[in-house]
N, C-alpha and C positions, 0 to 999 in steps of 0.2 A: 504494500500500500504506500501511498504518498499522502503525508499529513502535514498541512501547515501548522505552525505553532507560534506562540507569542508569549512574552512576559507582559503581564498587565499590572496596573496599579489597582490596589484594593485586595479583596479576598474572593475566593470562589463564591459565587452568588451575589457579590457586590462589586461588579466590574466598573472600574473608573477609567477605562481606556488603555490602549496599548502603550507600553513603555518603549519609547524610541520610535523609529520608523518601521512600519509593518514590513516593508520590503527588505529590511536588514536581516530578517529571519529566514535562513535557508530551509526549504521544505525537508521534512523527515522522510527518508527513503527506507522502508522496512526491508531488511535483508532476508535471505532464506533461513536464517537462524531466529527470525521473529524479533530482532532488535533493530533499533535505529538510534542515531545520534546526530547532532548538528551543533554548530557554533553560530553565534551572532556577534557582529561587531557594531556597536551602537555609538553614535556620535553624541553621547550625553555623559555627564559625570556619573560615577558610581554613587548610588545613594547611600546615605549614612542613617537614614530613618525612613519610616513609612512601612506600608504593607504591600506585598507583591505576591502574585501567583502566576503559574504557568498553565496555559490551556492548549489542548491539542484538538484540531478540527478533523472532521471525518475525511475530508478530501478538499482539493483546491476548488472543486465545483460545489461543495456543500460546506461552506464556512459556518452556516447556522447551526450545525450539529457538533457539539463538543463531545469528544469521546473520552477525554481525560482532563482533570483539573486538579492542581495541587498547590496548596498555599506554601509559600516559601518562608523559611525561618527569618527572623529579623536580621537586617544587615549588621555585621560586626564592625566595630569602630577601630 
């Protein structure tokens, strides 16, 4: 599968928008082992406070369906 993903401001269920530019996030490409990974280079400072989460979309053509959502730990200082 191919799955767009983004880091968002807020928490799962309380989306406050994508952190950085949406096109900075490389689409996850699931391999034959069932795993995927990607990096994102964002032109924004690393946050030192706030709430953030990651969501994974069903496909590039179905961004409205979230198949995974995970709250991130608070940033360390």
